[in-house]
C-alpha positions in Angstrom: 106.5 123.0 108.9 103.6 125.1 110.2 100.0 124.1 109.8 100.4 120.8 107.9 96.6 120.1 108.1 94.8 120.5 105.8 97.7 120.1 103.4 96.7 123.1 101.3 97.5 125.4 104.2 101.0 124.0 104.9 104.0 126.3 105.1 107.6 126.0 106.2 108.4 127.9 109.4 109.4 131.5 108.4 113.1 131.2 109.4 113.6 128.1 107.2 112.0 129.6 104.0 115.2 131.0 102.6 117.3 127.9 103.3 114.7 125.5 102.1 114.1 127.4 98.9 117.9 127.5 98.2 118.1 123.7 98.8 115.1 123.0 96.6 116.4 125.1 93.7 119.8 123.3 94.0 118.0 119.9 93.9 115.8 121.0 91.0 119.0 122.1 89.1 120.6 118.8 89.8 117.5 116.7 88.9 117.6 115.3 92.4 114.8 114.5 94.9 114.4 115.9 98.4 114.6 113.2 101.1 112.4 113.8 104.0 111.4 111.8 107.1 107.7 111.2 107.3 106.2 109.6 110.4 102.5 109.2 110.4 103.0 107.7 113.9 104.1 111.1 115.3 101.4 112.8 113.2 98.8 110.6 114.9 100.2 110.8 118.4 100.3 114.6 118.3 96.7 114.8 116.9 95.0 111.7 118.4 92.1 113.7 119.8 91.1 114.9 116.4 92.3 111.9 114.3 91.3 108.2 114.1 94.1 105.6 114.2 92.7 103.9 111.1 93.7 107.1 109.1 97.4 106.7 110.2 97.4 102.9 109.6 96.0 103.1 106.0 92.8 101.4 107.1 90.2 104.1 106.2 87.7 102.9 103.6 86.3 106.4 103.0 88.0 109.8 102.9 88.9 111.1 106.4 90.1 114.5 105.3 88.8 116.7 102.5 91.2 119.5 101.7 90.3 123.1 100.6 90.4 122.1 96.9 88.1 119.1 97.5 91.1 116.8 97.5 90.2 113.7 99.5 92.6 111.8 101.8 92.2 108.2 102.9 95.5 108.0 104.8 97.8 110.3 106.8 100.9 109.6 104.8 99.4 111.1 101.6 98.2 114.1 103.6 101.7 114.6 105.1 103.5 114.3 101.8 101.1 116.7 100.1 101.5 119.2 102.9 105.2 119.2 102.1 104.5 119.6 98.4 102.2 122.6 99.2 104.9 124.2 101.4 107.4 123.8 98.6 105.0 125.5 96.2 104.8 128.4 98.7 108.6 129.0 98.4 108.4 128.8 94.6 109.8 125.4 93.9 107.2 122.7 93.3 108.8 120.3 90.7 111.3 118.5 93.0 110.0 115.0 93.8 110.0 113.9 97.4 111.6 110.6 98.6 110.8 109.4 102.1 114.1 108.6 103.6 112.7 107.4 106.9 109.3 106.0 107.7 107.9 103.4 110.1 105.9 102.6 113.2 107.4 101.7 116.6 106.5 98.5 118.4 107.2 99.8 122.0 108.3 102.8 124.0 105.3 105.0 123.5 101.6 104.9 124.4 100.7 101.3 125.2 97.7 101.1 122.8 99.5 102.8 119.9 103.1 101.5 119.9 102.3 97.9 119.5 103.7 95.1 117.4 100.3 94.7 115.8 100.0 98.4 114.8 103.6 98.3 113.4 102.8 95.3 111.4 99.5 96.8 110.1 101.3 100.1 109.2 104.3 98.6 107.5 102.2 96.0 105.6 99.8 98.6 104.4 102.6 101.0 103.6 104.1 98.3 101.3 100.7 97.8 99.6 100.4 101.6 99.2 103.9 101.9 97.7 103.3 98.9 95.3 100.2 100.6 93.9 102.5 103.4 92.6 99.7 105.9 92.6 101.5 108.8 94.2 99.5 111.2 96.4 96.2 112.9 95.6 98.1 116.2 94.8 100.9 114.5 92.9 99.5 111.3 91.5 102.2 111.3 88.7 105.0 110.9 91.3 104.9 107.4 92.8 106.1 107.5 96.4 109.5 106.0 97.1 110.1 105.3 100.8 112.6 103.5 103.1 111.6 101.9 106.3 113.6 103.4 109.2 115.3 100.4 110.8 116.0 96.8 110.4 116.7 96.4 114.1 115.8 98.3 117.2 118.3 100.8 118.4 118.2 100.2 122.2 121.7 101.7 122.7 120.6 105.2 121.6 119.8 107.6 124.4 116.6 108.9 122.9 112.9 108.6 123.5 112.1 104.9 124.0 109.8 104.9 121.0 112.6 106.0 118.7 114.5 102.9 119.9 111.8 100.6 118.7 111.3 101.1 114.9 113.1 97.9 114.0 111.3 95.2 112.0 113.6 92.5 113.3 114.5 91.4 116.9 118.2 91.8 117.7 118.6 88.0 117.3 117.5 88.3 113.6 113.9 87.0 114.1 111.2 89.1 112.5 108.9 90.9 114.9 106.0 90.4 112.6 105.5 89.1 109.0 106.2 91.9 106.6 106.9 90.5 103.2 104.8 88.0 101.2 106.3 84.5 101.0 107.7 83.9 97.5 107.0 80.6 95.8 110.6 80.6 94.6 
């Protein structure tokens, strides 16, 4: 995508417009969603000079971003998803719901004060709360967000950037890195 912030100005890169519009029309005709990877971690890392970490971690108590149409954003995830919806509108297919096929926060391998176990716990715990609210995004409140956390375990064997290797929510021995789910009374 080009210019994902503010969301109302988002577009797909020019050379992808034809392909993405064909894909979106196919998905619309099939009644299927579009699966995308959405990483507020990367959105924050690439914009940290102009963005507060609380916005990426769902901790903002007041709107951090007000879009062109006076749409207010309290978290980066909603802004990123709405940017994608706006780019879809620009290619003429807006009614395909988005499903987040990959999302998460790394516990290591990146900037020492950002890729921490504590930040990953905060992000994923707040992500679950956000998803449980089933409110959708400010642009598409009628579409509850469906999302899948990227990895159960770290992927240390992959020869990729070290932060990509550290999205797991469990250690390789099966122990959780941090508490994620509420304890059930059953």
